[in-house]
C-alpha positions in Angstrom: 93.7 118.1 94.6 94.2 115.3 97.2 95.0 111.8 96.1 93.6 108.8 97.9 95.2 105.3 97.5 93.1 102.3 98.3 94.8 99.0 99.3 94.8 96.1 98.6 93.6 97.1 95.0 96.3 99.8 94.7 93.8 102.1 93.0 94.9 105.8 93.3 92.1 108.4 92.8 91.7 112.1 92.7 89.5 113.5 95.5 88.0 116.7 96.3 88.3 118.2 99.8 85.3 117.2 101.9 84.5 114.1 99.9 84.2 110.9 102.0 86.3 107.8 101.4 83.2 105.9 100.6 82.0 108.4 98.0 85.4 108.4 96.3 85.6 104.6 96.3 82.2 104.2 94.7 82.9 106.9 92.1 86.1 105.0 91.0 84.8 101.4 91.2 86.9 100.5 94.3 85.3 97.5 95.9 84.0 98.4 99.4 80.9 97.2 101.2 78.5 99.9 102.3 75.3 98.1 103.6 73.7 101.1 105.1 74.2 103.3 102.0 76.6 105.6 103.8 74.4 106.8 106.6 76.7 105.6 109.6 74.2 102.9 110.5 76.5 100.0 110.1 80.4 99.3 110.1 80.7 97.5 106.6 82.8 100.5 105.1 85.4 100.1 107.9 88.9 101.3 106.7 92.2 101.4 108.3 94.2 104.6 107.5 97.7 103.5 106.5 99.0 107.1 105.8 97.7 110.5 106.2 95.4 110.1 109.2 95.7 113.8 109.9 94.5 114.6 106.3 91.0 113.5 107.2 88.4 115.5 109.2 88.2 114.5 112.8 85.6 111.8 113.5 82.3 112.9 115.0 80.7 111.3 118.0 78.3 109.2 115.9 81.2 107.6 114.1 83.2 107.0 117.3 80.2 105.3 118.8 79.7 103.1 115.7 83.5 102.1 115.7 83.1 100.6 119.2 81.3 97.7 117.4 84.1 96.9 115.0 85.9 93.8 116.2 89.1 94.4 114.3 89.4 98.1 114.9 92.7 99.9 115.3 93.5 103.4 116.4 93.7 104.2 112.6 90.1 102.8 111.9 87.7 105.1 110.3 84.3 104.5 108.6 84.5 105.4 104.9 81.2 107.0 104.9 82.2 109.5 107.6 85.9 110.1 106.8 86.1 113.4 104.9 89.3 113.9 102.9 91.5 117.1 103.5 94.6 115.8 101.9 96.5 112.8 100.6 95.5 109.5 102.3 96.2 105.8 102.0 93.6 103.4 103.3 93.3 99.7 103.6 89.7 98.5 102.7 88.8 96.0 105.3 85.5 94.7 103.9 85.6 94.4 100.2 82.6 93.6 98.0 
């Protein structure tokens, strides 16, 4: 079972393969914004992958298009609502609740 670590809260959670970062965060009480409810219609669930970038499913075109509107994006930026877990990952939550 993959593990996901959320920074800056240092919360470590078990995850199921195929779950999104956002779903995992919400299930474990990790503070993360999600204005659109996880439908890739905003960028409030923006996360920066600190470790394990290759342990996430590749981003689809809709997510890549939306990420263009993130001012502080990095090459490791992902939207929590779209990033599906395949293995252990550490993410920095950019927009906390």
